[in-house]
N, C-alpha and C positions, 0 to 999 in steps of 0.2 A: 505494498500499500504505501504511495506516495506522500509526502510531506505535507503537511496542510499549514497556512498562514491565517491566525485569528487578526484579520485589518480591525478589528475594533479595538483594541487593546495596544496603547503605544506608549511612547517614553513619555513621563510626565514633563509639562510644560511648569515653567512657573505658575506659583499660585495652586498647585495640586490638580490641574486640569489633566483631563488625557488628548493626547493627540490621536489620530486614525478614524474618529467618526467623521462621515462624510453624508447627511442626510441627503436620502432621493427622494422629493416630492412628498417632504415628512414634515416634520417639525423640527426647529433649530434645538436641539437640548438645553443651551443656556438660556433663550428668550421662552421657547413652546411656541414661539410665530412660525403659522407654515411658511417653507420656502420649498424650490424646486431646485436641482441642482443643473445650472445651464453655463456656458462659458468658462471660468476659471473652475468652478465647482466640479464642471462635467470633466474637465481636464486633471482634476486633482485625482476623482476615481478612476478614469482610465489609467493615468498614470501608475496609481498605486496597484491596478490588476497588473499592468505591465512588468511593474517590478516583482512582484510576485511570481510572474512566470518565467522572469528573467533568474529568478533565484532556485527556479525549481519547483516553486510551492504551487499549491492547488489554492487558487482563490475563492473565499467562503463571504457571501453578501448575509450581514443579520438585519434584522427587523425589516423585511422585506413584507410590505403589506399591499402592494397593488399591482395589477398586470404591467401597467406601465412601468412601475419599479424592476421587475422582473425582467420586460422587453429590455430597458435599458442595460442594465445589468449582465445580460446574457449578450447582448451585441457588443459590449464590451469586452466580452471573453471571459468573463466570471462563469465557474464553472457548479458552484454547489449554492444554495441558498437555504435560508430560514426565516421564518417569522411566521405572521398570523396569515398571511395569506394562503398557507399550508396549513396551519394547526394554532389552536390557540396552546399555552402551555399544559402539559398534560401530566398526571402523575404516572411513577412509571409503569406500574400495572397496566393501563390505559394506553399508554404509549407502545407497549409489547402485543397489546392485543391489536392496536391498529397497523402494527409493521406485520404481523403474522397474517391479518386481514390483506394488507397490500401484496405480501409475496403469494399468497394463494392466487389472488386475482391476476398477479401478473406472471405466475407461472404458466410456462407453454408445455 
């Protein structure tokens, strides 16, 4: 299995904030205001994904909530996604049940 980079956890900046979170059509974590990644924000997202690939890592997007976010991130080359678009957070047993059902439905 290949290496995976968690792009949401970066080196702390001054003041204890974390780098690495780039909201895509979601809410800005520090202000709670709606925002979209365009221009320089989109460039940052694509650059982080490119850096992950250049380091031999798999790009993982967290907090994916809309089809628009998924399409943007997939178009940038991101391979793995998690977030409310796919499922709300589940207790371990419910997740295991969901995974078993998915495997049953997708096994040919």
